[in-house]
PDB file as gemmi writes it, atoms N, CA and C in Angstrom:
CRYST1    1.000    1.000    1.000  90.00  90.00  90.00 P 1                      
ATOM      1  N   MET A   1     -12.283   5.187   5.987  1.00  0.00           N  
ATOM      2  CA  MET A   1     -11.162   4.959   4.836  1.00  0.00           C  
ATOM      3  C   MET A   1     -10.351   3.699   5.008  1.00  0.00           C  
ATOM      4  N   THR A   2     -10.249   3.018   3.809  1.00  0.00           N  
ATOM      5  CA  THR A   2      -9.516   1.883   3.665  1.00  0.00           C  
ATOM      6  C   THR A   2      -7.993   2.046   3.939  1.00  0.00           C  
ATOM      7  N   LYS A   3      -7.443   1.197   4.756  1.00  0.00           N  
ATOM      8  CA  LYS A   3      -6.221   1.231   5.007  1.00  0.00           C  
ATOM      9  C   LYS A   3      -5.184  -0.114   4.456  1.00  0.00           C  
ATOM     10  N   ILE A   4      -4.162   0.346   3.867  1.00  0.00           N  
ATOM     11  CA  ILE A   4      -3.459  -0.698   2.885  1.00  0.00           C  
ATOM     12  C   ILE A   4      -2.132  -0.479   3.496  1.00  0.00           C  
ATOM     13  N   ALA A   5      -1.655  -1.945   3.477  1.00  0.00           N  
ATOM     14  CA  ALA A   5      -0.114  -2.272   4.104  1.00  0.00           C  
ATOM     15  C   ALA A   5       0.527  -2.734   3.165  1.00  0.00           C  
ATOM     16  N   PHE A   6       1.905  -2.857   2.920  1.00  0.00           N  
ATOM     17  CA  PHE A   6       2.715  -3.418   2.196  1.00  0.00           C  
ATOM     18  C   PHE A   6       3.716  -4.004   3.000  1.00  0.00           C  
ATOM     19  N   LEU A   7       3.929  -5.387   3.129  1.00  0.00           N  
ATOM     20  CA  LEU A   7       5.257  -5.806   3.943  1.00  0.00           C  
ATOM     21  C   LEU A   7       6.145  -6.425   2.940  1.00  0.00           C  
ATOM     22  N   GLY A   8       7.129  -5.617   2.762  1.00  0.00           N  
ATOM     23  CA  GLY A   8       8.209  -6.178   1.903  1.00  0.00           C  
ATOM     24  C   GLY A   8       8.005  -5.558   0.589  1.00  0.00           C  
ATOM     25  N   THR A   9       8.425  -4.368  -0.058  1.00  0.00           N  
ATOM     26  CA  THR A   9       8.019  -4.034  -0.818  1.00  0.00           C  
ATOM     27  C   THR A   9       8.571  -4.410  -2.290  1.00  0.00           C  
ATOM     28  N   GLY A  10       9.805  -4.561  -2.309  1.00  0.00           N  
ATOM     29  CA  GLY A  10      10.248  -5.083  -3.755  1.00  0.00           C  
ATOM     30  C   GLY A  10       9.993  -4.376  -4.587  1.00  0.00           C  
ATOM     31  N   ILE A  11      10.566  -4.487  -5.971  1.00  0.00           N  
ATOM     32  CA  ILE A  11      10.637  -3.765  -7.092  1.00  0.00           C  
ATOM     33  C   ILE A  11       9.337  -3.380  -7.600  1.00  0.00           C  
ATOM     34  N   MET A  12       8.430  -4.365  -7.545  1.00  0.00           N  
ATOM     35  CA  MET A  12       6.946  -4.393  -8.207  1.00  0.00           C  
ATOM     36  C   MET A  12       6.002  -3.609  -6.643  1.00  0.00           C  
ATOM     37  N   GLY A  13       6.344  -3.971  -5.472  1.00  0.00           N  
ATOM     38  CA  GLY A  13       5.548  -3.436  -4.592  1.00  0.00           C  
ATOM     39  C   GLY A  13       5.613  -1.886  -4.314  1.00  0.00           C  
ATOM     40  N   ALA A  14       6.872  -1.695  -4.373  1.00  0.00           N  
ATOM     41  CA  ALA A  14       7.203   0.000  -4.362  1.00  0.00           C  
ATOM     42  C   ALA A  14       6.347   0.781  -5.495  1.00  0.00           C  
ATOM     43  N   GLY A  15       6.295   0.218  -6.695  1.00  0.00           N  
ATOM     44  CA  GLY A  15       5.499   1.034  -7.625  1.00  0.00           C  
ATOM     45  C   GLY A  15       3.872   0.880  -7.178  1.00  0.00           C  
ATOM     46  N   MET A  16       3.585  -0.211  -6.935  1.00  0.00           N  
ATOM     47  CA  MET A  16       2.215  -0.536  -6.410  1.00  0.00           C  
ATOM     48  C   MET A  16       1.644   0.663  -5.155  1.00  0.00           C  
ATOM     49  N   ALA A  17       2.546   0.604  -4.083  1.00  0.00           N  
ATOM     50  CA  ALA A  17       2.427   1.331  -2.990  1.00  0.00           C  
ATOM     51  C   ALA A  17       2.349   2.835  -3.516  1.00  0.00           C  
ATOM     52  N   ARG A  18       3.222   3.306  -4.538  1.00  0.00           N  
ATOM     53  CA  ARG A  18       3.362   4.728  -4.647  1.00  0.00           C  
ATOM     54  C   ARG A  18       2.264   5.034  -5.549  1.00  0.00           C  
ATOM     55  N   ASN A  19       1.614   4.255  -6.426  1.00  0.00           N  
ATOM     56  CA  ASN A  19       0.385   4.469  -7.122  1.00  0.00           C  
ATOM     57  C   ASN A  19      -0.927   4.622  -6.405  1.00  0.00           C  
ATOM     58  N   LEU A  20      -0.974   3.735  -5.202  1.00  0.00           N  
ATOM     59  CA  LEU A  20      -1.929   4.145  -4.228  1.00  0.00           C  
ATOM     60  C   LEU A  20      -1.937   5.170  -3.190  1.00  0.00           C  
ATOM     61  N   ILE A  21      -0.639   5.623  -3.111  1.00  0.00           N  
ATOM     62  CA  ILE A  21      -0.276   6.843  -2.233  1.00  0.00           C  
ATOM     63  C   ILE A  21      -0.857   8.158  -2.871  1.00  0.00           C  
ATOM     64  N   ASP A  22      -0.663   8.088  -4.257  1.00  0.00           N  
ATOM     65  CA  ASP A  22      -0.543   9.218  -5.377  1.00  0.00           C  
ATOM     66  C   ASP A  22      -2.317   9.364  -5.679  1.00  0.00           C  
ATOM     67  N   ALA A  23      -2.890   8.126  -5.322  1.00  0.00           N  
ATOM     68  CA  ALA A  23      -4.217   8.114  -5.407  1.00  0.00           C  
ATOM     69  C   ALA A  23      -5.142   8.670  -4.028  1.00  0.00           C  
ATOM     70  N   GLY A  24      -4.123   8.968  -3.263  1.00  0.00           N  
ATOM     71  CA  GLY A  24      -4.919   9.531  -2.081  1.00  0.00           C  
ATOM     72  C   GLY A  24      -5.369   8.513  -0.744  1.00  0.00           C  
ATOM     73  N   LEU A  25      -5.111   7.119  -1.195  1.00  0.00           N  
ATOM     74  CA  LEU A  25      -5.093   6.064  -0.093  1.00  0.00           C  
ATOM     75  C   LEU A  25      -4.199   6.162   0.889  1.00  0.00           C  
ATOM     76  N   ASP A  26      -4.675   5.833   2.014  1.00  0.00           N  
ATOM     77  CA  ASP A  26      -3.650   5.647   3.241  1.00  0.00           C  
ATOM     78  C   ASP A  26      -3.010   4.516   3.195  1.00  0.00           C  
ATOM     79  N   VAL A  27      -1.602   4.397   2.937  1.00  0.00           N  
ATOM     80  CA  VAL A  27      -0.766   3.243   2.883  1.00  0.00           C  
ATOM     81  C   VAL A  27       0.260   3.269   3.655  1.00  0.00           C  
ATOM     82  N   THR A  28       0.390   2.175   4.375  1.00  0.00           N  
ATOM     83  CA  THR A  28       1.553   1.897   5.101  1.00  0.00           C  
ATOM     84  C   THR A  28       2.727   0.792   4.628  1.00  0.00           C  
ATOM     85  N   VAL A  29       3.973   1.438   4.829  1.00  0.00           N  
ATOM     86  CA  VAL A  29       5.009   0.198   3.863  1.00  0.00           C  
ATOM     87  C   VAL A  29       5.957   0.004   5.218  1.00  0.00           C  
ATOM     88  N   TRP A  30       6.203  -1.338   5.006  1.00  0.00           N  
ATOM     89  CA  TRP A  30       7.253  -1.760   5.853  1.00  0.00           C  
ATOM     90  C   TRP A  30       8.229  -2.754   4.916  1.00  0.00           C  
ATOM     91  N   ASN A  31       9.370  -2.471   5.434  1.00  0.00           N  
ATOM     92  CA  ASN A  31      10.414  -3.263   4.512  1.00  0.00           C  
ATOM     93  C   ASN A  31      11.852  -3.553   5.302  1.00  0.00           C  
ATOM     94  N   ARG A  32      11.973  -4.544   5.494  1.00  0.00           N  
ATOM     95  CA  ARG A  32      13.356  -4.867   6.504  1.00  0.00           C  
ATOM     96  C   ARG A  32      14.765  -3.693   6.338  1.00  0.00           C  
ATOM     97  N   THR A  33      14.741  -3.352   5.133  1.00  0.00           N  
ATOM     98  CA  THR A  33      15.680  -2.538   4.747  1.00  0.00           C  
ATOM     99  C   THR A  33      15.016  -1.410   4.691  1.00  0.00           C  
ATOM    100  N   GLN A  34      15.638  -0.163   5.411  1.00  0.00           N  
ATOM    101  CA  GLN A  34      14.744   0.846   5.287  1.00  0.00           C  
ATOM    102  C   GLN A  34      15.016   1.787   3.922  1.00  0.00           C  
ATOM    103  N   ALA A  35      16.119   1.574   3.410  1.00  0.00           N  
ATOM    104  CA  ALA A  35      16.664   2.569   2.179  1.00  0.00           C  
ATOM    105  C   ALA A  35      15.850   1.919   1.151  1.00  0.00           C  
ATOM    106  N   LYS A  36      15.323   0.920   1.242  1.00  0.00           N  
ATOM    107  CA  LYS A  36      14.487   0.299  -0.073  1.00  0.00           C  
ATOM    108  C   LYS A  36      12.841   0.383   0.076  1.00  0.00           C  
ATOM    109  N   ALA A  37      12.298   1.020   1.132  1.00  0.00           N  
ATOM    110  CA  ALA A  37      11.047   1.024   1.432  1.00  0.00           C  
ATOM    111  C   ALA A  37      10.490   2.559   0.817  1.00  0.00           C  
TER     112      ALA A  37                                                      
END                                                                             
């Protein structure tokens, strides 16, 4: 399985990560502010 990581989600990255998670992919998200991840 392909592993995907987002480092610093921001407004655009959070939506992209959510779409990939909803599609069933293995996504790891890191953001320096936990509330924004």
